[in-house]
Structures are given as structure tokens and as C-alpha cells.
C-alpha positions in Angstrom: 0.8 12.6 8.3 3.8 15.2 7.6 5.6 14.1 3.9 9.4 14.2 3.5 11.0 14.4 0.1 14.7 12.6 0.6 16.8 14.3 -1.6 17.2 11.7 -3.9 13.7 11.7 -4.2 13.1 15.3 -5.1 15.5 14.7 -8.0 14.3 11.1 -9.6 10.4 13.6 -9.3 11.6 16.5 -10.5 12.8 14.2 -13.3 10.1 12.0 -14.5 7.4 15.3 -13.9 5.9 14.0 -10.6 4.4 16.5 -8.1 4.2 16.4 -4.7 0.5 16.5 -5.3 0.6 13.1 -7.0 2.7 11.0 -3.8 0.5 12.1 -0.4 -2.6 10.2 -1.7 -1.0 7.3 -3.7 0.7 6.9 0.5 -2.9 7.3 2.0 -5.1 5.8 -0.1 -2.8 2.7 -2.2 -4.7 0.8 -4.6 -1.8 -1.3 -3.3 1.4 -1.4 -0.7 4.0 -4.2 -0.1 7.1 -4.2 1.6 10.6 -4.7 -0.9 13.7 -4.8 0.1 12.6 -3.0 4.0 11.5 0.2 2.4 6.8 -0.3 2.4 6.3 0.6 -0.8 2.0 1.9 -2.3 0.9 1.8 -5.2 -1.6 4.1 -7.2 -3.3 3.8 -10.3 -3.2 6.9 -11.7 -6.5 9.2 -14.3 -3.4 8.4 -16.8 -3.9 4.5 -16.4 -0.1 4.1 -15.1 0.7 3.2 -12.2 2.3 5.6 -9.3 5.0 3.5 -7.0 6.7 5.1 -4.0 9.2 3.7 -2.1 9.0 5.3 1.8 9.9 4.1 5.2 8.4 5.2 8.8 10.0 8.0 10.9 7.8 7.9 13.7 4.8 9.9 13.0 6.4 11.4 9.9 6.8 9.4 6.0 9.4 10.2 4.4 9.7 9.5 0.8 12.9 7.3 -1.0 11.7 7.6 -4.6 9.0 7.4 -6.6 8.0 6.6 -10.9 5.5 5.4 -12.9 4.9 2.5 -14.5 2.7 0.3 -16.2 2.1 -3.0 -14.0 1.9 -3.7 -10.7 4.8 -4.6 -9.0 
């Protein structure tokens, strides 16, 4: 699976201090998955206790990350 990032996602990840190495496990081994506003959402609990939420869409076999952020509550 190839993961691509929109410019928006890369900008937000930089602003929020979220490394790409955290995104792949959140998508591949999510604790929770659902759809929201037409996008796929994957959530994974981090070691810090926060939850990483990743909004993405599928483009063929690729995953395109739209945005991601940390939160304290499940979606």
C-alpha cells in the first residue's frame, strides 16, 4: 500500500508535529474505523494516551491522506 499526502495534510502534520511514521500504523492497524462526510477515518491510540485520527480516501491501491490530528476522544 502506497500512502500519498495532500499539501493540506503535510501542512497540518508539520503544524501539529505529527510524523509520517505514525500515520501508516494508524491506517494499517486502526483501533477504530468509520466513514465521515464521505471520507474514511482511522483512529489509533498513541503511547501518549492521545488518539491519532486520520482522514483519508482510496485512489486505486493508494491511500491519500487528507488530514490528521491528535484528539483525546474517540470519533
